[in-house]
N, C-alpha and C positions, 0 to 999 in steps of 0.2 A: 089078481094081476091086471085084469081089465080095468078095475076101479082105480088102480094106481096110475095107469096110463091116462085115464080120463081126469085125473086129479089136476086142476089148474095150478095149484101151488107147486106141484112137482115140476111142471114145465117152467114155471117162473124161476124156481130155484136153479133149474138146469141152465136157463138163459143167463141168469146172474153169474153162475159159475163159469160159463163160457166167456162171458164179457170180462169177468175178472181175470181169467187166464189170458185173454187177448190183451187186456190193459197191462197186466204184469209183464207180459212178453214185450209189449211196445215200450213200457217204461225201462225195461232192461236194455233194450236196443238203444233207447234215447240216452240212457245213462252211459252206456258204452261209447256212444257217439260223442257225448259231452266230455267224457274222460279223454277220448282221443283228441278232441278239439283243444281241451286244456293243455294236454301234452304238447300239441303242435304250437299253441300260443306261448307256452313256456319256452319252447325251443326258439320261436321267433323272438321272444323277449330277451332271451339270453344272447341270441345273435345280435339283436339291436344294441344290447348293453356292451357287448364286445366291440361292435362297430363304433359306438359312441366313445368308448375308451380309446380306440384306435384313432378316431378323428381328433379327440382331445390331445392325445399324445403328438399327433402330427401337427396340430395347431400350435402346441407349446414349442415343438421343435422349430416350426416356421417362425414363431414369434421370437424365439431365442436367436435364430439366424438373422432375423430382421434387426433386432436390437444390437446384435454384434456388428452387423454391417453398418448400421447407423452410427454406432460408437466409433467404428473405424473411420467412417467418413468424417464424423465430427473431429476425431483426433487428427486426421490428415489435414482437414481445413484449419483446425486450431494451430497445428504445427506450421503450416504454410503461412498463416496470418502472422504468427509470432516471428517467423523468419523474415517476412517482409517488414514488420514493424521494427525488429531488431536492427536490420540494415538501415531502415529509414532513420531511426533514433540515433544510430551511430553517426550518420551523416549530419544530423542536426547537432549532435554533440560537437562534432568537428567545427561546424559553422559557429556554434556558440563560443568555442575556444578561439576561433579566428576573430570573432567580433570582440571578444575580451582583449585580445592582443592589439587590435586596432584602436580600441578605446585607450589602452595603456600607452600606445605610441602617440596618440593625439595629446594625451595629458602630459607626457614626458617631453615631447619634442616641439609641440606647437602652442599649447594653451596652458602650460604649467604655471604661468604667472598671472593668469586671469582667473580670479576667484569665482566669478559667476559662471563662466564656461566650465571651469573645473568641477564646480558643484553639479552642473547639468550632466557632465560626463559621468560623475559618480552615480547620479540617479539612473542613468542609462545602464551603467555597469551593474547596479543592484538588480534592475529588472532582468538583465541578461543572466544573472546568477540564478534567478527564479526559473527562468526558461530552461537553463541547463539542468536544474534539479528535476524538473518534470520529465525532461528527455532521459535523464538517468533512471528515474523510477520506471518508466515504461520499458526501457531497455532491460532493466533487471527482471521485470515480469516476463519478458520474452526470452530469458536465459542469457542475456548479454552481460558483459562485465563493466565495471565502473572506471577502470583505468589502472594505472600502475604506480606504486610508491616504492621508494627505496629506504625511507627513514621513518622511524616512529614519531609520534606527536603526543604532547601532553593531553590528558583528557580534557583539561580546560580549553586548550586550543581547538579540540574537536567540537566542544560545545559552542565556542565562538564562531567556528566555521559554519555549523548548522544554523545558528541564529542569523548569520548574514544571508541565508538563502530563503528566508521567509519575508513576506510583505511587511508584516507588522513587527519588525525586529525590535523597534524601540520599546515595546511592551515587555520584552523578555529580560529577566534578571537572573544572573548566574551566581550561585553560591557554591564555592568549591571547598572541600575539606580534605582533598587528597593531593598527592604530588607524584602520581605515577603516570606512565606513558602507555598509549595504545600501540600495539604492534603495527608495523607498516601495512600489513595485509588488511587489517581491520579498520584502519582510520577512515577511509572513504565510506565503506558500508555503514559504520556507526554514525557518521555525520549525516548521511542520506536518511537513515531511519529516524534519527533525532529531529532532522528538519521536517520530515513528514508529520511527526507527532506535534511539533511546535506549530506547524501550519494548521493542523486540526484544532489545537488549543486556542490559537489566536482567532481563528475564523468562527469557532462555535462558542465564544465567550463574549461578554459585553465589551464594546469599544472602550478603551481607557483602563480596563482592569488589567492587573499584572498577570504575567505568566512566569512562573519560577522554575528554574532548573537547579535542583539540589544534587550535588555530586557527593556521595557518601560511601565510605568503605563498608564492606560486609565480609563475613568469614570466607566466602567463596570467590570474592572479587570486589567489584565496585558496582554501585547502582547510580544511574542517571535518572532522577525522579522529576517528572514534569507535572506541575500542578496548575490548573486553571480555575477561574471563577465562573464557569458557565453553569448551565442548568443540569449538567449530568447527562447520562444516557440511560435508556430503558433496558430492561433485561433482555429483550429481543435483540437490541443493538449490541449488547454485551456478548450475547451468544454468537452473533454474526462476527463480531470483532475477534472473539476467541477462535472461531473456526479459521479465520483468515490469518491470524497470528501463529497458529499451530497447524500449518497445512499438512494434510494427509495425502494429498495428490497435487499435481500441478494445477495452478490457478487458471481458470478459464477466463479469457479476456472478455467474452460476451456475458459473463456472469457479474460483471462489475457495474452494470447499470448504464443509463444514459441521462445525464453526463456521468462518466465513470467515476467511481469513488475508489481510488487506487492506494490511498495512504496506508491502511492496514495491510492490504495485499502486498505492497512493496516491503513493508516492515517484516511480514511473515516470511517472504521469500528470502530476503537478505539475512535475517536472523537464523533461518534454517540452514542456509548455505555456509555461513561463517561461524556458527556455533555459539550464538548468544541468545538470550531470551527477552521477549517483550510481552508486557501484559497491560491491560487497561481496565481491570476489574475492581479497582478501588476508587474510593471517593476522596477528593482532595480536601484539605482543611478549609477551603473556601466554598465547599459545596459543589464543586465541579467534578471533573474527571482527573484522576491521577494515573498517569502512564509511567511505567517503569521499564528501563532497559538494564538488564543484568549482564555485565561483562565478566566472564569467568577469568581466572588467573592465567589461563593459557593465551588470552588475548592481551595481556598486560606485560609491561616490562619496566624495569627501573633504569634502564640504560638510555639516558637522554642523548640525542644527537648533539654534535658540537654547534654552538650558537653561531649565527651569521651576524656579524656586526657591520653597521653602515652608519656613518656619522653624517647628519644633515649638513648641507653647505651653509657656511656662516654668512649671514646676511650683512654683517658689518655694521649693523645699526642696533641701538638698544630697543628693548621691548617697549611698545607703547600700547596702552589699553584703548581700544576703540570706544567711542562714546555711544555708538548705536548698538543695541542689543543684537547679538548674533543669532542667526537662525540655523539650526542643525540640518545638515543634508542627510539623505538616507545612507544607511550603512550598506556596504557591499563588500564582496570579496576582492581585495586589492593585491594580494600577494601571499607570501608565506611567512610563517613564524620561524622561530629558531629551529623547530622540528621539521620544517618543510611543508607545513600544512597551510592551505589557503586560509587567510585570516580576514576578520571583519574590518572594514575601514572605519576609522573613528569618525565621530561627527565632525564635520568641517564647518568652520564659521563662515557663513555667507552674509556679507554685510549688505543690506538693502540700500538702494540709492538714497542719498540724503535729500532733504527738502532744500529749497532755494536759500532759506535763511541759514540752515545748517551748513550748506556748502560754502557760504561766505565766511562762517566762523571756523569751520574745521580746517586744520592745516592740510595741505595737499599731500604732505609726506606720510600722513596716517594711512591713507589708502594704499600708497606705495609699499609701506611696511607690511600691511596686512597681506597684500598680494605676494610680496616676497616671501613671507613666512609660510603662507599657504603653498606656494610653489615649491619651496624647499621640502615641506612635508610630503607633498605629492610625489616629488622625485624620489625621495627615500623609499616611500611605500611601493612605488612602481618598480624600482630597482629590486626590491625584495621579492616582488611577484615573479620577476624573470628568473630568479635563482632556481626555482623548483616548480614542476608542473605535475598535476595529478592525472593528466591525460597520458595515455599510452596504449599499448596493445592489450588485447584481451587475455594475455598470458599473465594473469595476476598472481 
């Protein structure tokens, strides 16, 4: 027994066993502490995750509230802007109508026998018709109305009316294959939309190239097809045009750019309001854009209004052909057709001043005859204008 106590290996083994026991105990306590710490960390992590989700939900709710508030503010601002613009455009439409009447009075009562002044008045009248079209377009975008009509008009007269509202009217050729009339309610909207398409066609095609209007019957109604010889439009522009021509929501005024491009937007608003269709997704035979207005049968009628006849005053002198080539004056809206539609003024012969040698040879009565015939034509046209007006209340 004494030998065992004195044996160093035994003591070493004992020390090792004690150290191992202490180490195991310490490791156990450490492991328990780590487990507790991991449990606490998991609890903290779960708490942080829940807090993160709560914050994200709160942020999403705040963002939705902000977007809703911004949308309401934008909507209120858009509505107020449209109300102001609608009232403003209405006043401008009234002024344009008053100016047209003033031009008519000057042409009828004061300058009807002066060919040069009458031609100048016609030019001013044509410019005024373009101004009126722009005011009508903006008013339509803002929810305004275009006026009031009581009679239908032939589709050909509608096309002529639209042609007279664009700057480059002389490039437009009309080919008509139908003899139906557009209902009174749809006459002015169709004319405004067609004028916007013609304005695009003439502005975005080469000067001097023709722009054609082909009026054709289809099983569901009639089509007014506008073909130009421009460069066409890209797919992106087609997509934009399609979105504007088929509006899913009210058009925002601020989304039309600066300067604003309102043509397709006006066409989309009016076609949606009155129940016809407009598309510009085809290529014309000349490589440009083909725009199509499809009028359904509900907007057409075969009942023609009674014609309004007016005989020009007899000049009392025979026709004498002037020797100097006539210069056509711009077309403008001068009055109404048999259907009561504002119609295009025909080209007026404006005779330039003769040279000294010509004035000595030309009989003086030739200029008098030219002025007399021109004055008679103008008086007839202006009397026709006074028979019907497209201006009226918004109760269309």
